[in-house]
C-alpha positions in Angstrom: -17.8 1.9 -15.2 -20.6 0.2 -17.2 -23.5 2.7 -17.9 -24.2 1.3 -21.4 -28.0 1.0 -20.8 -28.1 4.7 -19.9 -26.4 5.6 -23.1 -28.9 3.5 -25.0 -31.9 5.2 -23.3 -30.6 8.7 -23.7 -30.2 8.0 -27.4 -33.7 6.7 -27.6 -34.9 9.9 -26.0 -33.1 12.0 -28.6 -34.1 9.9 -31.6 -37.6 8.7 -30.5 -37.0 5.5 -32.6 -35.6 2.1 -31.6 -34.1 1.7 -35.0 -32.3 5.1 -35.1 -31.2 4.8 -31.4 -29.8 1.3 -31.8 -27.8 2.1 -35.0 -24.8 4.0 -33.5 -24.3 1.1 -31.0 -24.4 -1.6 -33.6 -27.2 -3.5 -31.9 -30.6 -4.5 -33.2 -33.8 -2.6 -32.3 -35.1 -5.7 -30.6 -32.0 -5.9 -28.4 -32.6 -2.3 -27.4 -36.2 -3.0 -26.7 -35.2 -5.9 -24.4 -32.7 -3.7 -22.5 -35.4 -1.0 -22.1 -37.9 -3.7 -20.7 -35.3 -5.0 -18.2 -34.4 -1.5 -17.0 -38.1 -0.6 -16.6 -38.6 -3.8 -14.6 -35.6 -2.9 -12.3 -36.8 0.7 -11.8 -40.4 -0.4 -11.3 -41.9 2.2 -13.6 -42.3 2.7 -17.4 -39.6 5.0 -18.7 -41.1 5.6 -22.2 -44.5 5.7 -23.8 -45.4 5.4 -27.5 -47.1 8.5 -28.9 -47.5 9.2 -32.7 -45.0 6.5 -33.5 -42.3 8.0 -31.3 -40.9 6.9 -27.9 -41.3 9.8 -25.4 -40.1 9.8 -21.8 -42.7 9.3 -19.1 -42.5 11.5 -16.0 -40.4 8.9 -14.2 -38.4 8.5 -17.4 -37.5 12.2 -17.5 -36.1 11.9 -13.9 -34.2 8.8 -14.9 -32.7 10.5 -18.0 -31.7 13.6 -16.1 -29.7 11.7 -13.6 -28.4 9.3 -16.3 -26.9 12.3 -18.1 -25.2 13.4 -14.9 -23.8 9.9 -14.4 -22.4 9.9 -17.9 -20.9 13.3 -17.4 -19.2 12.0 -14.2 -17.9 9.0 -16.2 -16.4 11.2 -18.9 -14.8 13.5 -16.4 -13.4 10.5 -14.4 -11.8 9.0 -17.5 -10.4 12.3 -18.5 -8.8 12.8 -15.1 -7.4 9.2 -15.2 -6.0 9.8 -18.6 -4.3 13.1 -17.5 -2.7 11.3 -14.5 -1.6 8.4 -16.6 0.1 10.6 -19.2 1.8 12.7 -16.6 5.5 11.9 -16.0 6.4 10.6 -12.6 7.7 13.5 -10.5 9.4 11.4 -7.8 10.1 7.7 -7.6 10.4 6.4 -4.0 11.7 2.9 -3.0 11.0 1.9 0.5 12.0 -0.9 2.9 8.8 -2.7 4.2 9.6 -1.2 7.7 8.8 2.2 6.3 6.2 1.4 3.6 2.9 1.8 5.6 4.0 5.0 7.2 5.1 6.5 3.9 2.0 5.5 2.0 -0.5 6.5 4.6 1.2 9.5 6.2 3.9 11.1 4.0 2.6 10.6 0.5 -0.8 12.3 1.2 1.1 15.3 2.6 3.4 15.4 -0.4 0.5 15.1 -2.9 -1.3 17.9 -1.1 1.8 20.1 -1.5 2.2 19.1 -5.2 -1.4 18.4 -6.4 -0.4 18.1 -10.0 2.6 15.8 -9.4 2.7 12.1 -9.8 4.5 9.9 -7.2 5.6 6.3 -7.5 6.2 4.3 -4.3 7.5 0.8 -4.5 8.4 -1.6 -1.6 11.7 -3.5 -1.7 14.3 -5.1 0.5 17.0 -2.6 1.6 19.7 -4.0 -0.7 17.3 -3.8 -3.6 16.5 -0.2 -2.7 20.2 0.6 -2.9 20.5 -1.1 -6.2 17.6 0.9 -7.6 19.1 4.2 -6.4 22.4 3.4 -8.0 20.9 2.4 -11.3 18.5 5.3 -11.7 15.4 3.3 -11.0 14.5 5.3 -7.9 15.1 8.9 -6.9 14.8 8.6 -3.1 15.1 5.5 -0.9 14.2 4.5 2.7 16.2 1.6 3.9 17.7 -0.1 6.9 21.5 -0.5 7.2 23.8 -2.2 9.6 26.3 0.5 9.0 26.3 3.9 7.3 28.6 5.5 4.8 28.4 5.1 1.0 30.6 6.7 -1.6 27.8 6.9 -4.1 24.7 7.8 -2.0 23.9 10.6 0.3 22.6 9.1 3.5 20.5 10.9 6.1 20.1 8.9 9.4 16.5 9.1 10.6 17.1 7.1 13.7 18.2 3.7 14.9 16.4 0.5 15.8 17.3 -2.9 17.0 16.0 -6.5 16.7 14.2 -8.1 19.6 12.5 -11.5 20.0 8.7 -11.4 19.9 7.2 -14.5 21.5 3.4 -15.1 21.1 1.7 -15.5 24.4 0.0 -18.7 23.2 3.4 -20.4 22.9 4.2 -19.7 26.6 3.1 -21.8 29.5 0.5 -20.2 31.9 2.3 -18.1 34.5 5.7 -18.4 32.7 7.3 -15.1 33.7 11.1 -15.0 33.6 12.0 -16.5 30.3 15.0 -16.1 28.0 15.4 -16.9 24.3 17.5 -19.8 25.2 14.7 -21.3 27.3 12.5 -21.4 24.1 14.9 -23.2 21.8 12.4 -25.9 21.1 9.8 -23.5 19.7 9.6 -22.7 16.0 11.2 -19.5 14.7 10.1 -17.1 11.9 13.1 -15.7 10.0 13.4 -13.6 6.9 14.1 -15.5 3.7 17.6 -16.4 2.8 19.3 -13.6 0.9 17.4 -10.7 2.5 19.2 -7.9 4.2 18.5 -9.0 7.8 18.7 -12.8 7.5 22.5 -12.7 8.1 21.9 -10.7 11.3 19.2 -13.1 12.5 21.4 -16.1 11.9 24.2 -14.3 13.8 21.9 -13.6 16.8 20.8 -17.2 17.0 24.3 -18.6 16.5 25.7 -16.4 19.4 23.1 -18.0 21.7 23.7 -21.5 20.5 20.2 -21.7 18.9 19.7 -23.8 15.8 16.0 -24.1 15.5 14.8 -27.2 13.7 11.5 -25.7 12.6 11.9 -22.4 10.7 9.2 -20.5 8.8 10.6 -18.0 6.2 8.9 -14.7 5.7 9.3 -12.3 2.8 9.7 -9.3 5.1 9.2 -8.1 8.7 5.5 -7.3 8.0 4.8 -10.9 7.1 7.0 -12.1 10.0 5.0 -10.0 12.4 1.7 -11.3 11.2 2.9 -14.9 11.4 4.1 -14.2 15.0 0.7 -12.7 15.9 -1.0 -15.8 14.6 1.1 -17.9 17.0 3.2 -19.5 14.3 6.5 -19.0 16.2 9.1 -16.6 17.6 10.0 -13.7 15.3 13.1 -11.5 15.5 11.5 -8.1 14.8 12.4 -4.4 15.0 11.5 -3.1 18.5 9.6 -0.3 16.9 7.1 -2.7 15.3 6.0 -4.4 18.5 4.7 -3.6 21.9 4.8 -6.0 24.8 1.4 -6.8 26.3 -0.4 -7.0 23.0 -0.5 -10.8 22.5 3.2 -11.3 22.7 6.2 -11.1 25.0 9.1 -8.9 24.0 12.6 -10.2 24.8 15.4 -7.7 24.5 18.6 -9.2 23.1 22.0 -8.5 24.8 24.3 -7.6 23.4 21.9 -5.7 21.2 22.3 -5.4 17.4 21.4 -1.8 16.5 21.0 -0.7 12.9 20.2 2.5 11.1 17.1 3.8 9.4 18.2 5.9 6.5 16.9 8.2 3.8 19.2 7.9 0.8 19.5 9.4 -2.7 22.2 9.6 -5.4 25.0 12.0 -4.4 25.3 13.8 -7.6 21.6 14.0 -8.7 20.2 17.5 -8.9 17.4 17.7 -6.2 13.9 18.5 -7.4 11.3 20.5 -5.5 9.5 17.3 -4.8 12.5 15.4 -3.5 13.4 18.3 -1.2 9.9 18.3 0.2 10.0 14.6 0.7 13.4 15.0 2.5 11.9 17.6 4.8 8.8 15.5 5.5 10.9 12.4 6.4 13.0 14.4 8.8 10.0 15.8 10.5 7.9 12.7 10.6 10.5 10.1 11.7 12.1 12.3 14.3 8.9 13.3 16.0 6.4 10.5 15.5 7.3 7.3 13.7 9.3 4.7 15.5 9.0 6.4 18.8 8.8 3.4 21.2 6.5 5.3 23.5 4.1 5.8 20.6 4.7 2.6 18.6 1.5 0.6 18.3 2.6 -2.2 16.1 0.7 -0.9 13.1 3.2 1.4 11.6 6.3 -0.7 10.6 
C-alpha cells in the first residue's frame, strides 16, 4: 500500500518547510518539491501556497490532506490487523483432497471463521494418500479424503458418503446424432487420466483394463479438477467422480458397470484431543455433505 506522497505532504503541512518536511524521509527538498508538483498536476489544483516563507495548504489542499490522513489511518490499522493474524497460532490445520477443496474453502471455512472469528485456519489441498500421511505425522489436524475402502487403525474415519467414477465424454468428440455409445466404442479417442502414483490412477487403469482399453494417447492431470477442465475443453475422455459432472452440459456421462464405488471420508488422528474448532468442523462437514454437497440432483459440476 504505497501512500508515500501523502506522508510527504502531511509532513509539509505540519512543518511548513520543504527542508524540514524532507528530512525525516531522507530525501532532498528538491525531490519533495517535485513530488508535490506531480501530485498537484494529477489532482488538477494547487495543494499549497507560499505565505510568509511557509507552505500552507490551499482550500483544495486541506480537503486532500484530510482524506490523506484517513487513508494513512486505514493503512496503519490494516497492517496492524495483518500482523495480529500472522502472529496468531493456527487453530486448525485442514488437509483436503481436491474433490472437496472448493466446497470447503467457499462454504465451510467461512462458516467456521464466523463461529470462531479470532481463530486462524489453514487449508491445504493434497492427494488423498498425502492427506493420510500428513494426519499420521502431525502435519494436519483434520483431513478430507477419498478411499477405496475404510478402516484404519490409526485414524478415526467418518464416512460422508460414497461416489463412483464415470466416463465423461465431451460432446465435441462424438459424431452428430451418435446416441447409444459405450466406452468400448470410443477406444480410439484420447483419455485424460490422473498422474501415475496418485490415489485413483490404479483404479482408472483397472477400469480400462477390464474393458480391454489401452489408449495410445493419454493426457495426465494433477487431480480431478484439472481432468475435468481438460475434458470440458474437448481434450479427451475423463474418468471423473459422478458428483462432479452433469450430463447435458457439454459432455455425455457414461456409467460404468460394474461400478467402482469409493468413500468420501473425514479423518483425524484417533488419540488426538479434539479442540472446539475441530469439533465444529466435524459438525459442519456432517451437515453440509449429507444435505447439500455431492447430491447428484444438485450437483452442478462446480463443486468438486
